[in-house]
C-alpha positions as CSV (number, residue, x, y, z in Angstrom):
1,M,135.6,134.3,-27.6
2,A,132.4,133.3,-25.8
3,E,134.2,130.4,-24.2
4,L,137.0,132.6,-22.8
5,C,134.7,135.3,-21.2
6,P,133.7,133.2,-18.1
7,L,137.4,132.2,-17.7
8,A,138.4,135.9,-17.9
9,E,136.1,136.7,-15.0
10,E,137.5,133.9,-12.9
11,L,141.0,135.1,-13.6
12,S,140.3,138.7,-12.6
13,C,141.2,140.2,-9.2
14,S,138.0,141.4,-7.4
15,I,139.9,144.5,-6.1
16,C,141.4,146.0,-9.3
17,L,139.1,144.0,-11.8
18,E,142.2,143.2,-13.9
19,P,143.9,139.9,-14.6
20,F,145.8,138.6,-11.6
21,K,149.3,140.0,-11.2
22,G,151.4,138.0,-8.7
23,P,148.3,136.3,-7.3
24,V,148.2,135.2,-3.6
25,T,145.6,133.0,-1.8
26,T,144.1,133.9,1.6
27,P,143.5,131.3,4.3
28,C,139.8,131.4,3.4
29,G,140.5,130.3,-0.2
30,H,140.1,133.6,-2.2
31,N,142.7,135.0,-4.7
32,F,143.9,138.6,-5.2
33,C,146.7,140.5,-6.7
34,G,149.5,140.5,-4.1
35,S,150.0,144.3,-4.4
36,C,146.2,145.0,-4.2
37,L,145.7,142.9,-1.0
38,D,148.8,144.5,0.6
39,Q,147.5,148.0,-0.1
40,T,144.0,147.1,1.2
41,W,145.3,145.6,4.5
42,A,147.8,148.4,5.0
43,V,145.0,150.9,5.1
44,Q,142.6,148.7,7.0
45,G,144.7,147.5,9.9
46,P,143.7,144.7,12.3
47,P,141.5,142.9,12.2
48,Y,142.3,142.0,8.6
49,L,139.2,141.2,6.6
50,C,139.0,139.2,3.3
51,P,137.7,141.7,0.7
52,Q,135.5,139.0,-0.8
53,C,133.9,137.0,2.1
54,R,134.8,139.5,5.0
55,T,136.5,136.7,7.1
56,G,138.5,138.4,9.8
57,F,142.1,137.6,10.9
58,Q,143.5,139.1,14.2
59,T,147.0,138.8,12.9
60,R,148.1,139.4,9.3
61,P,148.4,136.0,7.5
62,Q,151.6,135.1,5.8
63,L,150.7,134.9,2.1
64,H,152.6,133.1,-0.6
65,K,152.5,133.5,-4.4
66,N,150.0,131.1,-6.1
67,T,152.3,129.8,-8.8
68,V,149.7,127.5,-10.4
69,L,147.2,130.4,-10.8
70,C,150.0,132.6,-12.1
71,A,150.8,130.1,-14.8
72,V,147.1,129.8,-15.8
73,V,146.8,133.6,-16.1
74,E,149.8,133.7,-18.4
75,Q,148.4,131.0,-20.6
76,F,145.1,132.8,-20.7
77,L,146.7,136.1,-21.8
78,Q,148.6,134.3,-24.5
79,A,145.5,132.6,-25.8
80,E,143.7,136.0,-25.7
81,Q,146.3,137.6,-28.0
82,V,146.2,134.8,-30.6
83,H,142.4,134.1,-30.6
84,P,141.0,134.9,-34.0
85,E,137.7,136.4,-32.8
86,L,139.1,138.7,-30.1
87,P,139.9,142.3,-31.2
88,D,143.2,143.8,-30.2
89,D,141.6,146.2,-27.7
90,W,139.5,143.5,-26.0
91,T,140.0,143.5,-22.2
92,P,138.5,141.2,-19.6
93,P,135.1,142.2,-18.5
94,T,135.0,144.8,-15.8
95,R,132.5,145.9,-13.2
96,A,131.0,148.5,-15.6
97,A,130.8,146.0,-18.5
98,A,129.2,143.4,-16.3
99,S,126.5,145.8,-15.1
100,S,125.8,147.5,-18.4
101,N,123.3,144.9,-19.5
102,P,122.0,143.3,-16.3
103,A,118.6,142.2,-17.7
104,G,117.1,141.8,-21.2
105,Q,118.8,141.7,-24.6
106,V,120.0,144.4,-27.0
107,S,118.8,144.1,-30.6
108,C,121.0,144.4,-33.6
109,D,120.6,147.9,-35.1
110,H,121.1,146.4,-38.6
111,C,118.6,143.6,-38.8
112,L,116.5,144.7,-35.8
113,Q,115.9,141.0,-35.0
114,A,119.0,139.1,-33.9
115,T,120.6,139.8,-30.5
116,A,123.5,142.1,-30.6
117,V,126.9,140.8,-29.4
118,K,128.9,144.0,-29.7
119,T,128.4,147.8,-29.8
120,C,130.7,150.0,-32.0
121,L,131.4,153.3,-30.4
122,V,132.4,154.9,-33.7
123,C,129.3,153.7,-35.6
124,T,127.2,154.2,-32.5
125,A,125.3,151.0,-33.3
126,S,125.0,147.5,-32.0
127,F,125.5,144.4,-34.2
128,C,124.7,140.7,-34.0
129,Q,127.3,138.1,-34.8
130,E,126.5,138.1,-38.5
131,H,126.5,141.9,-39.0
132,L,129.6,142.3,-36.8
133,R,131.8,140.3,-39.2
134,P,132.8,143.4,-41.3
135,H,134.2,145.0,-38.2
136,L,136.2,141.8,-37.5
137,D,137.4,141.1,-41.1
138,S,137.7,144.5,-42.8
139,P,140.8,146.6,-42.1
140,A,138.6,149.7,-42.6
141,F,136.9,149.0,-39.2
142,R,140.1,148.1,-37.4
143,D,140.1,151.4,-35.4
144,H,136.5,151.0,-34.4
145,P,136.5,150.1,-30.6
146,L,134.0,147.4,-29.7
147,Q,132.2,147.1,-26.4
148,P,129.7,144.6,-24.9
149,P,126.2,145.5,-26.0
150,I,125.0,148.8,-24.7
151,R,121.3,149.2,-24.2
152,D,120.8,152.9,-24.2
153,L,123.5,154.1,-26.6
154,M,121.9,157.6,-27.0
155,R,122.7,158.3,-23.3
156,R,126.4,158.2,-24.2
157,K,126.1,161.0,-26.7
158,C,126.7,164.6,-25.8
159,P,123.4,166.4,-26.3
160,Q,125.3,169.6,-27.2
161,H,127.7,168.2,-29.9
162,N,126.0,164.9,-30.7
163,R,129.3,163.1,-30.1
164,L,130.1,160.1,-27.8
165,R,131.1,161.1,-24.4
166,D,134.6,159.6,-24.2
167,Y,135.9,161.6,-21.1
168,F,134.9,162.2,-17.6
169,C,135.4,165.6,-15.8
170,P,136.0,164.9,-12.1
171,E,135.7,168.6,-11.2
172,H,132.1,168.8,-12.6
173,G,131.2,165.1,-12.1
174,E,130.0,164.5,-15.6
175,C,130.9,162.7,-18.8
176,I,131.9,164.9,-21.8
177,C,132.8,164.5,-25.4
178,H,136.1,165.4,-27.0
179,I,134.7,168.8,-28.1
180,C,133.6,169.6,-24.6
181,V,137.2,169.1,-23.5
182,V,137.9,172.5,-24.9
183,E,135.4,174.1,-22.5
184,H,136.9,172.1,-19.6
185,K,140.5,173.1,-20.4
186,T,141.0,174.2,-16.8
187,C,139.8,170.8,-15.5
188,S,141.6,167.5,-15.7
189,P,139.3,165.2,-17.7
190,A,140.3,161.5,-18.1
191,S,139.1,158.7,-20.3
192,L,136.0,156.8,-19.1
193,S,138.0,153.7,-18.3
194,Q,140.7,155.5,-16.4
195,A,138.1,157.7,-14.5
196,S,136.1,154.6,-13.7
197,T,139.2,152.8,-12.4
198,D,140.3,155.8,-10.3
199,L,136.8,156.3,-8.8
200,E,136.5,152.5,-8.1
201,V,139.9,152.5,-6.3
202,G,138.8,155.6,-4.3
203,L,135.5,154.0,-3.4
204,R,137.2,150.8,-2.4
205,H,139.6,152.7,-0.2
206,K,136.7,154.6,1.3
207,L,134.9,151.3,1.9
208,T,137.9,150.0,3.7
209,V,138.1,153.2,5.8
210,T,134.3,152.8,6.5
211,Y,134.8,149.3,7.7
212,S,137.6,150.5,10.0
213,Q,135.4,153.2,11.3
214,I,132.5,150.8,11.9
215,N,134.9,148.5,13.8
216,G,136.1,151.5,15.8
217,A,132.5,152.5,16.6
218,S,131.7,149.0,17.7
219,R,134.7,149.0,20.0
220,A,133.6,152.4,21.3
221,L,130.1,151.1,22.0
222,E,131.5,148.2,23.9
223,D,133.8,150.5,25.9
224,V,130.9,152.8,26.7
225,R,128.8,149.8,28.0
226,A,131.8,148.5,30.0
227,R,132.3,152.0,31.5
228,Q,128.6,152.2,32.3
229,Q,128.7,148.8,34.0
230,D,131.8,149.9,36.0
231,V,130.0,153.1,37.1
232,R,126.9,151.0,38.1
233,E,129.1,148.6,40.1
234,V,131.0,151.5,41.8
235,A,127.8,153.3,42.6
236,H,126.2,150.2,44.1
237,R,129.3,149.4,46.1
238,K,129.4,153.0,47.4
239,M,125.7,152.8,48.3
240,D,126.4,149.6,50.2
241,Q,129.3,151.3,52.1
242,L,127.1,154.3,52.9
243,R,124.3,152.0,54.1
244,Q,126.7,150.2,56.4
245,E,128.1,153.6,57.7
246,Y,124.6,154.9,58.4
247,M,123.6,151.6,60.0
248,E,126.5,152.0,62.4
249,M,125.6,155.6,63.1
250,K,122.0,154.6,63.7
251,A,123.2,151.9,66.1
252,L,125.4,154.4,67.9
253,I,122.5,156.9,68.2
254,D,120.1,154.1,69.4
255,A,122.7,153.0,72.0
256,S,123.1,156.7,73.1
257,E,119.3,157.0,73.4
258,A,119.0,153.8,75.3
259,S,121.8,154.9,77.7
260,S,120.2,158.3,78.3
261,T,116.7,156.8,78.7
262,R,118.1,154.2,81.1
263,K,119.7,156.9,83.3
264,I,116.4,158.8,83.6
265,K,114.4,155.6,84.3
266,E,116.8,154.6,87.0
267,E,116.5,158.1,88.6
268,E,112.7,157.8,88.3
269,K,112.8,154.3,89.9
270,R,115.0,155.6,92.8
271,V,112.6,158.5,93.6
272,N,109.5,156.3,93.2
273,S,111.0,153.8,95.6
274,K,111.4,156.5,98.2
275,F,107.8,157.6,97.7
276,D,106.6,154.0,98.1
277,N,108.4,153.8,101.4
278,I,106.9,157.1,102.6
279,Y,103.5,156.0,101.4
280,Q,103.7,152.8,103.4
281,I,104.8,154.7,106.5
282,L,102.0,157.2,106.1
283,L,99.5,154.4,105.6
284,K,100.6,152.7,108.8
285,K,100.5,156.1,110.6
286,K,97.0,156.8,109.4
287,S,95.8,153.3,110.5
288,E,97.1,153.9,114.0
289,I,95.4,157.3,114.3
290,Q,92.2,155.8,112.9
291,T,92.3,153.1,115.5
292,L,92.9,155.6,118.3
293,K,89.9,157.6,117.1
294,E,87.7,154.6,117.1
295,E,88.8,153.7,120.7
296,I,88.2,157.3,121.9
297,E,84.7,157.3,120.3
298,L,84.0,153.9,121.9
299,A,85.1,155.1,125.4
300,L,82.9,158.2,125.2
301,T,79.8,156.0,124.7
302,K,80.4,153.8,127.8
303,G,78.1,154.5,130.8
304,D,80.2,152.8,133.5
305,E,82.1,155.7,135.1
306,Y,84.8,153.4,136.6
307,E,85.6,151.8,133.3
308,F,85.5,155.2,131.5
309,L,88.1,156.6,133.9
310,E,90.5,153.7,133.3
311,K,90.2,153.9,129.5
312,A,90.2,157.6,129.3
313,A,93.3,157.9,131.4
314,K,95.0,155.3,129.2
315,L,93.9,156.9,125.9
316,Q,94.8,160.3,127.3
317,G,98.4,159.1,127.7
318,I,98.7,158.1,124.0
319,T,100.4,160.8,122.0
320,T,100.3,161.2,118.2
321,K,102.6,163.4,116.1
322,P,101.5,165.4,113.0
323,V,102.0,163.7,109.6
324,Y,105.4,164.8,108.1
325,V,106.3,164.1,104.4
326,P,110.0,164.4,103.7
327,K,111.2,166.3,100.6
328,V,111.9,163.8,97.8
329,E,112.6,164.9,94.2
330,L,114.5,163.9,91.0
331,N,118.2,164.6,90.6
332,H,117.7,167.5,88.2
333,E,121.4,167.9,87.7
334,L,121.6,164.4,86.3
335,I,118.6,164.9,84.0
336,K,119.9,168.2,82.9
337,G,123.3,166.7,82.1
338,V,121.7,163.8,80.1
339,C,119.5,166.2,78.1
340,Q,122.3,168.7,77.6
341,G,124.6,165.9,76.2
342,T,121.8,164.8,73.8
343,S,121.2,168.4,72.7
344,E,124.9,168.9,72.0
345,L,125.0,165.7,70.0
346,K,122.0,166.9,68.0
347,N,123.6,170.3,67.4
348,E,126.9,168.7,66.4
349,L,125.2,166.4,63.9
350,K,123.3,169.4,62.4
351,Q,126.4,171.4,62.1
352,Y,128.3,168.6,60.3
353,L,125.3,167.9,58.0
354,K,125.1,171.7,57.1
355,Q,128.8,171.8,56.4
356,F,128.6,168.7,54.3
357,Q,125.7,170.1,52.3
358,D,127.4,173.4,51.7
359,K,130.5,171.7,50.2
360,K,130.8,172.3,46.4
361,P,130.3,169.2,44.3
362,E,133.9,169.2,43.1
363,E,135.1,168.9,46.7
364,L,133.0,165.8,47.3
365,I,133.8,163.7,44.2
366,M,137.1,162.7,42.8
367,P,136.6,161.2,39.4
368,G,138.7,158.1,38.6
369,G,140.0,157.0,35.2
370,P,138.0,155.1,32.6
371,G,136.4,152.2,34.2
372,G,138.0,153.1,37.6
373,H,136.5,153.7,41.0
374,D,135.3,157.1,42.3
375,L,136.2,157.8,45.9
376,L,133.7,159.5,48.0
377,H,135.7,162.4,49.6
378,M,134.2,163.5,53.0
379,P,136.6,165.8,54.9
380,K,136.2,165.8,58.6
381,P,135.3,169.3,59.9
382,V,137.5,170.6,62.7
383,R,135.4,171.4,65.8
384,P,136.3,172.1,69.4
385,V,135.8,169.3,71.9
386,K,132.9,169.9,74.2
387,K,132.8,168.6,77.8
388,A,129.8,168.0,80.0
389,P,129.8,170.8,82.6
390,T,128.5,169.2,85.9
391,P,130.5,166.7,88.0
392,N,127.4,164.7,88.8
393,I,126.9,163.5,85.2
394,A,130.3,162.0,84.4
395,S,128.6,159.1,82.8
396,A,126.5,161.3,80.6
397,S,129.7,162.8,79.1
398,K,130.5,159.4,77.6
399,L,127.9,159.9,74.9
400,P,129.4,159.3,71.5
401,T,130.0,162.3,69.2
402,F,129.7,162.2,65.5
403,G,132.3,163.6,63.1
404,A,132.5,162.8,59.4
405,P,131.7,159.2,58.7
406,E,134.9,157.5,57.9
407,H,134.6,155.9,54.4
408,L,136.2,152.7,53.3
409,V,139.1,153.0,51.0
410,D,138.9,151.4,47.5
411,L,141.7,150.4,45.2
412,K,141.7,152.5,42.1
413,Q,142.1,151.0,38.6
414,T,145.7,152.4,38.4
415,G,146.5,150.0,41.2
416,Q,147.6,152.7,43.7
417,E,146.2,151.8,47.2
418,A,145.5,154.5,49.7
419,E,146.8,153.2,53.0
420,A,144.2,154.1,55.6
421,K,145.6,154.9,59.0
422,V,143.5,154.7,62.0
423,P,142.8,158.1,63.5
424,T,144.5,158.9,66.8
425,R,142.1,158.3,69.7
426,P,142.6,157.6,73.4
427,S,143.4,154.0,74.2
428,T,140.6,151.9,75.7
429,P,141.2,151.1,79.4
430,V,142.3,147.5,79.9
431,S,139.4,146.7,82.2
432,L,136.8,148.1,79.8
433,K,138.5,146.3,76.9
434,T,138.3,143.0,78.8
435,K,134.7,143.6,79.8
436,V,133.7,144.3,76.2
437,L,135.6,141.3,74.9
438,E,133.9,139.0,77.5
439,T,130.6,140.5,76.4
440,F,131.2,139.5,72.7
441,L,132.5,136.1,73.7
442,A,129.1,135.5,75.4
443,K,127.0,136.6,72.4
444,S,125.0,134.1,70.4
445,R,125.3,133.8,66.6
446,P,122.1,135.8,65.9
447,E,123.6,138.6,68.0
448,L,126.9,138.4,66.1
449,L,125.1,138.5,62.8
450,E,123.8,142.0,63.6
451,Y,127.3,143.2,62.9
452,T,127.6,141.4,59.5
453,V,129.3,143.3,56.7
454,K,129.5,142.4,53.0
455,V,133.1,141.2,52.2
456,V,134.1,141.3,48.5
457,L,137.5,139.9,47.3
458,D,140.0,142.2,45.7
459,Y,141.0,141.1,42.2
460,N,144.1,143.3,42.3
461,T,145.6,141.4,45.3
462,A,144.8,137.8,44.1
463,H,147.8,135.6,43.5
464,N,148.1,134.3,39.9
465,K,146.9,130.9,40.9
466,V,143.9,132.2,42.8
467,T,140.7,132.3,40.8
468,L,137.7,134.5,41.9
469,S,134.1,133.7,41.1
470,E,130.5,134.3,42.2
471,N,130.9,138.1,42.1
472,Y,134.3,138.0,43.8
473,T,133.0,136.0,46.8
474,V,134.5,132.6,46.1
475,A,138.3,132.0,45.9
476,S,140.0,128.7,44.8
477,V,143.4,127.5,43.7
478,A,143.8,126.6,40.0
479,E,146.3,124.2,38.5
480,T,147.6,126.8,36.0
481,S,148.4,130.5,36.3
482,Q,145.6,132.9,35.6
483,N,147.9,135.5,33.9
484,Y,146.6,138.5,35.9
485,R,148.0,141.8,34.9
486,P,150.9,143.0,37.2
487,H,149.8,145.1,40.2
488,P,151.8,146.5,43.1
489,Q,149.3,145.0,45.6
490,R,149.2,141.5,44.1
491,F,150.6,138.6,46.1
492,T,153.5,136.9,44.3
493,Y,154.8,134.3,46.8
494,C,151.7,132.9,48.5
495,S,148.3,132.0,47.0
496,Q,146.5,134.6,49.0
497,V,143.8,137.3,48.4
498,L,142.5,140.3,50.5
499,G,139.1,141.8,50.9
500,L,138.3,144.9,48.8
501,H,137.3,147.1,51.8
502,C,139.3,147.9,54.9
503,Y,137.9,148.7,58.4
504,K,139.3,151.5,60.6
505,K,136.6,151.7,63.3
506,G,133.4,150.1,64.4
507,I,132.5,146.4,64.8
508,H,132.4,144.1,61.8
509,Y,131.6,140.4,61.5
510,W,131.8,138.0,58.5
511,E,131.7,134.2,58.0
512,V,133.7,132.0,55.6
513,E,132.7,128.6,54.4
514,L,135.7,126.2,54.1
515,Q,134.6,123.9,51.3
516,K,137.9,122.0,51.2
517,N,139.5,123.0,54.4
518,N,142.7,120.8,54.5
519,F,145.0,123.6,53.6
520,C,143.7,127.2,54.1
521,G,143.7,130.1,56.4
522,V,141.4,133.0,57.4
523,G,142.5,136.2,59.1
524,V,143.0,140.0,59.0
525,C,146.0,142.1,58.1
526,Y,147.3,145.6,57.6
527,G,147.3,147.0,54.0
528,S,151.1,147.5,54.4
529,M,151.8,143.8,54.7
530,D,154.4,142.5,52.3
531,R,153.2,141.0,49.0
532,Q,156.5,139.2,48.1
533,G,158.7,136.7,49.9
534,P,158.1,134.3,52.8
535,E,157.1,137.1,55.2
536,S,154.1,137.8,53.0
537,R,152.3,134.7,54.3
538,L,149.5,135.3,56.8
539,G,150.6,135.1,60.4
540,R,154.3,135.0,59.5
541,N,154.7,138.8,60.2
542,S,153.7,141.4,62.7
543,A,151.0,142.8,60.3
544,S,148.6,139.8,60.2
545,W,146.6,137.5,62.5
546,C,145.0,134.3,61.3
547,V,143.6,130.8,62.1
548,E,145.1,128.1,59.8
549,W,144.1,124.6,58.8
550,F,147.0,122.3,57.8
551,N,145.8,118.8,57.3
552,T,144.0,118.0,60.5
553,K,146.0,120.5,62.5
554,I,144.4,123.8,63.4
555,S,146.6,126.7,64.7
556,A,146.6,130.4,65.3
557,W,149.5,132.5,63.8
558,H,150.8,136.0,64.5
559,N,154.3,137.4,64.1
560,D,155.5,133.9,63.1
561,V,154.4,132.5,66.5
562,Q,152.2,129.4,66.3
563,K,149.5,128.4,68.9
564,T,148.0,124.9,68.4
565,L,144.2,124.9,68.7
566,P,141.7,122.1,69.5
567,C,140.3,120.3,66.4
568,T,136.8,121.1,65.3
569,K,134.5,119.5,62.7
570,A,132.9,122.9,61.8
571,S,133.4,123.9,58.2
572,R,132.4,127.6,58.7
573,V,134.5,130.3,60.4
574,G,133.2,133.5,61.9
575,V,135.5,136.5,62.3
576,L,134.5,139.4,64.6
577,L,136.7,142.5,64.3
578,N,136.3,145.2,66.9
579,C,138.4,148.2,65.8
580,D,137.2,150.5,68.6
581,H,138.2,148.2,71.5
582,G,141.1,146.4,69.8
583,F,140.4,142.7,69.4
584,V,139.6,140.1,66.8
585,I,137.9,136.8,67.6
586,F,137.7,133.7,65.5
587,F,134.7,131.4,66.0
588,A,133.9,127.9,64.7
589,V,130.3,128.2,63.5
590,A,127.9,125.2,63.6
591,D,124.5,125.1,65.4
592,R,126.2,127.4,67.9
593,V,129.4,129.5,67.8
594,H,132.5,128.2,69.6
595,L,135.6,130.2,70.3
596,L,138.6,129.2,68.3
597,Y,141.0,131.9,69.3
598,K,141.1,135.7,70.1
599,Y,143.7,138.4,69.8
600,K,143.8,141.7,71.8
601,V,145.7,144.3,69.9
602,D,145.8,148.1,69.7
603,F,145.6,148.2,65.9
604,A,147.8,150.9,64.3
605,E,146.3,150.7,60.8
606,A,143.2,149.8,58.9
607,L,142.5,146.1,58.6
608,Y,141.6,144.0,55.6
609,P,140.0,140.5,55.6
610,A,142.7,138.1,54.4
611,F,142.5,134.6,53.0
612,W,145.2,131.9,52.2
613,L,144.7,128.7,50.1
614,F,147.5,126.2,49.7
615,T,146.6,123.2,47.6
616,T,145.0,123.0,44.1
617,G,141.2,122.7,44.5
618,A,141.1,124.3,47.9
619,T,138.1,126.7,48.0
620,L,136.9,129.5,50.4
621,S,133.5,131.2,49.9
622,I,132.3,134.3,51.7
623,C,128.9,133.7,53.2
624,S,126.1,136.0,52.2
625,S,125.4,138.9,54.5
626,K,121.7,137.8,54.4
């Protein structure tokens, strides 16, 4: 019997603590009853964990019956039935039996010296191997159940009836004797072994549920961190957008201040110039009168009467006119118009800011879905258009007015893109547009960099072979598909990607480094440009403008019309987009900027930065705004 006990433990399922029934083996090498493992994994769900070593499997393994182990268990059970030293009611050691005597030895209650090997629940005593023999040989002790040695046998006796507690009452949570059963007739007591098995099954089920809840809590924690990171990125992106908007507003205000100041300075210069002329005339007049006075005084001191008469007659004939200062003053109408325009600009800005601050929070923020983007909603207040009153200050009426700052449109996580249309405004006169265009063509690179914006590539538009890296500022073509999730704005025909933000007004400049520039293109396009088919390629439709490198050939494309351009060794391209005056300029950037090509267009929609890469390994990187 002693030799079979360790084997009985090895042939017992760690879930039900019974000999294996239809044993199966997991990929990690542990064995369980097939029905026990099925029931455990059915409750647990993915990931499926081994009950013994906790190894996880994302998909449920295909398990097969261990026929060798099944044969060993059958032979063991047959040997157990015919073994001369095993009683009929002996069962493989269970969890309770294994833990009943964890440390120390139980002494034989008969000789008080030898170590007990069994405890009789009828005799309520423990016996060594020698004194246990009557229980094994005599038929009189055949009905005495034997258990592994129990250290504190008195704990198993009912203190009220001095009987062994053979039952467990689940309603009261205590062990009771067979006499106590009468008092618990309304309860449902069970034998200790059955109650222990039921509670152990319940606890194992609860443990499985607990593991599942822990996994759920871990996933929830990761989701919360992911959402927190999304919120942080959205907030930072919005702050960058706001910073850009306010920089543009400050630039417009500075330009308005410079224009107004220049007008007053010019008027001051004009009046001072007249005063300088008058001063010089008066100075000359004074000098002449001073000379006449000195000559008269000199003539009066002469003693020669003949000489005096000649000089006196001559001096008497010289006439002098009184000093006259003409009326010269500033053009107060001009100054009044400039100041009035500035005052109206200030009042209009105050009025908008007050209306914006009075808006309720729910009117300002539209929450997106989990991990999505929040769009800053800033409705433009309706105000009457004010005109400068006096005809002499027509130039002063050109001062810019400020409505609500137009925010840039983001793509929400659901993939729906808000197509931003350019607000209706009077078209810029051709002469003014040409003059502004010539002004920007003459600017140096440091002057162009003053209009730099931060361009971020939009993951939802990237073709499946376009990989994005470096915080979505580098795009390259991979050899294999990236398996992006489907999105209505994603390019499916050409390996292209758009910028995340669109531009509806103002002046914007960005630079792109062509690291491998044999086959690539840089341009701008409307958000409504096709995403599928040959017409979705940059420059092959009426909704996009680009400069393209194809081997050593450089060309400009728009509406499927090609314009061949001179070759350049520059590997950096600068793009200047002027939405207000309707033109986009492409520069080759080296030590200085050189014009590649320019388009003059009255844009009808908001524009996105657009990029095309053709061959595997081709790479474009957005240059830092710093």
